[in-house]
C-alpha positions as CSV (number, residue, x, y, z in Angstrom):
1,M,0.2,0.1,-0.1
2,S,1.3,3.5,-1.0
3,E,1.1,6.4,1.2
4,H,-1.7,7.6,-1.0
5,D,-3.8,4.6,-0.5
6,T,-6.6,4.9,2.0
7,P,-6.6,1.9,4.4
8,E,-9.7,-0.1,4.5
9,V,-12.4,0.6,6.9
10,P,-12.9,-2.6,9.1
11,E,-16.7,-3.8,8.3
12,I,-17.4,-3.7,12.2
13,L,-17.4,0.0,12.0
14,T,-19.6,0.6,9.1
15,K,-22.1,-2.2,9.8
16,K,-25.4,-0.8,10.5
17,T,-27.5,-2.9,13.1
18,S,-30.3,-1.9,15.2
19,M,-31.7,-5.2,16.4
20,Q,-32.1,-5.1,20.3
21,L,-31.6,-8.1,22.3
22,A,-34.6,-9.8,24.1
23,P,-35.0,-8.3,27.6
24,E,-34.3,-11.4,29.3
25,E,-31.0,-11.8,27.2
26,L,-29.9,-8.5,27.8
27,E,-30.5,-8.9,31.4
28,E,-28.5,-12.1,31.5
29,R,-25.6,-10.4,29.8
30,I,-25.5,-7.2,31.9
31,L,-25.6,-9.7,35.4
32,K,-22.8,-11.8,33.8
33,F,-20.7,-8.7,33.1
34,L,-21.3,-6.9,36.5
35,A,-20.3,-10.1,38.1
36,S,-17.1,-11.0,36.1
37,R,-15.6,-7.5,37.0
38,R,-14.4,-6.1,40.2
39,L,-12.9,-2.5,39.5
40,C,-15.1,0.5,38.4
41,V,-15.2,4.3,38.0
42,L,-17.4,6.1,40.1
43,S,-18.2,9.6,39.0
44,T,-19.9,12.2,41.2
45,C,-20.3,16.0,40.8
46,R,-20.4,19.1,43.2
47,D,-21.1,22.4,42.1
48,N,-20.5,21.4,38.6
49,V,-17.2,19.9,39.1
50,P,-17.0,16.2,38.0
51,R,-14.9,13.9,39.9
52,S,-14.2,10.2,38.9
53,T,-12.8,7.6,41.1
54,P,-11.4,4.1,40.3
55,I,-13.0,2.0,43.1
56,L,-13.5,-1.7,43.6
57,Y,-17.2,-2.9,43.7
58,R,-19.4,-6.0,44.2
59,S,-22.6,-6.5,42.7
60,K,-25.7,-8.1,43.7
61,G,-28.4,-8.1,40.9
62,Y,-28.1,-4.9,39.3
63,T,-27.2,-2.9,42.5
64,L,-23.5,-2.4,43.1
65,Y,-21.8,-1.9,46.4
66,M,-18.3,-0.1,47.0
67,A,-16.2,0.5,50.1
68,G,-15.8,4.3,50.2
69,E,-13.0,5.9,52.4
70,P,-13.8,9.4,53.6
71,G,-12.9,11.9,50.7
72,H,-14.7,13.8,47.7
73,K,-16.9,11.0,46.7
74,L,-18.5,10.6,49.8
75,G,-19.0,14.4,50.3
76,N,-20.2,14.8,46.8
77,I,-22.7,11.7,47.2
78,K,-24.2,13.6,50.5
79,L,-24.7,16.6,48.5
80,N,-25.7,15.0,45.0
81,P,-26.8,11.4,44.9
82,K,-26.8,11.2,41.2
83,V,-23.8,9.1,40.0
84,S,-22.6,7.2,36.8
85,V,-20.4,4.3,36.8
86,G,-18.3,3.2,33.8
87,I,-17.1,-0.6,33.7
88,F,-15.0,-2.0,30.6
89,D,-13.5,-5.3,29.6
90,P,-9.7,-4.8,30.3
91,K,-8.8,-7.3,27.4
92,A,-9.9,-4.4,25.0
93,E,-7.2,-1.9,26.3
94,F,-4.2,-3.4,24.4
95,S,-6.3,-5.5,21.8
96,E,-6.4,-4.1,18.1
97,D,-9.6,-6.4,17.5
98,W,-12.6,-4.0,17.6
99,H,-14.9,-6.8,18.4
100,D,-13.0,-6.7,22.0
101,I,-14.5,-3.4,22.9
102,T,-17.1,-4.1,25.7
103,G,-18.2,-1.8,28.3
104,L,-21.0,-0.8,30.7
105,Q,-22.5,2.7,31.6
106,I,-24.7,2.9,34.4
107,S,-26.7,6.0,35.5
108,G,-28.4,6.1,39.0
109,H,-28.2,7.3,42.2
110,A,-26.1,6.5,45.4
111,I,-26.9,5.7,49.0
112,L,-24.5,5.8,51.6
113,I,-24.8,3.3,54.5
114,G,-22.8,3.6,57.7
115,K,-22.0,0.7,60.1
116,Q,-24.7,1.5,62.4
117,D,-27.3,1.5,59.1
118,P,-29.2,-1.4,58.0
119,G,-27.8,-3.2,55.1
120,F,-24.1,-2.2,56.0
121,Q,-23.2,-6.0,57.4
122,E,-24.7,-7.3,54.3
123,A,-22.8,-5.2,51.8
124,F,-19.6,-5.5,53.8
125,K,-19.8,-9.4,53.6
126,L,-20.0,-9.1,49.6
127,F,-16.3,-8.1,49.7
128,G,-15.1,-11.3,51.6
129,R,-13.3,-9.5,54.2
130,P,-13.2,-10.7,57.9
131,Q,-15.9,-9.2,60.0
132,A,-13.3,-7.9,62.3
133,W,-12.3,-5.5,59.9
134,A,-15.6,-3.9,59.6
135,E,-15.4,-2.7,63.2
136,H,-12.3,-0.7,62.7
137,W,-13.0,0.6,59.3
138,F,-14.1,4.5,59.2
139,G,-15.4,4.7,55.7
140,M,-18.9,3.9,54.3
141,M,-20.6,1.6,51.9
142,I,-21.7,3.2,48.8
143,E,-24.9,1.4,47.4
144,V,-25.4,2.3,43.6
145,I,-29.0,1.7,42.3
146,P,-29.3,1.9,38.7
147,D,-31.8,3.9,36.6
148,S,-30.3,2.8,33.4
149,I,-27.4,0.6,32.1
150,E,-26.0,0.7,28.7
151,L,-24.0,-2.4,27.6
152,L,-21.7,-1.6,24.9
153,S,-20.2,-4.5,22.8
154,M,-19.0,-4.2,19.4
155,A,-19.1,-8.0,19.1
156,F,-23.1,-7.7,19.2
157,K,-22.7,-6.8,15.6
158,L,-21.4,-10.0,14.8
159,E,-24.8,-11.5,15.9
160,N,-26.7,-8.8,14.0
161,Y,-27.6,-6.7,17.1
162,A,-26.9,-3.3,17.9
163,A,-23.6,-2.7,19.5
164,R,-25.4,-0.3,22.4
165,Q,-28.2,-2.1,24.5
166,I,-30.1,-0.1,27.0
167,W,-31.7,-1.5,30.2
168,E,-33.8,0.5,32.3
169,R,-35.2,0.1,35.8
170,P,-39.2,-1.0,35.5
171,G,-41.2,1.9,37.1
172,L,-39.2,4.7,36.0
């Protein structure tokens, strides 16, 4: 190929698909993705200043739990419970294969759970740490309840589905 030749655009980028997964199939794929990951980026905002924090999480159904140390994210959530969470499949980071691009975007709200609050012990147990650690820990559990989840997977196009699939919490 000479310097004047235009490289061929991969078919995955030009393939137009709009078919949506059946709701049950989408739910299954989202839950499987959430359960297979442990690290996310939690985005909060205060006074129109966004902040994104890499943080470990565990999931129970669609709900995420994070162990939050005191800092900006907890203060932001106290003032504005609306949050966004991003999770990606790390194999895509160094892959040249467009089909490996997979990620999930959650829009929802967060609830802070202190040690004395109902649900703290149950959330803490999800992390598999000794219970004695909870007694000495000075942070809070962050519970993220999704309003919507966007699952993006370029590989969906191989199945003739749209790359972006959207789940919305029933009753919104």
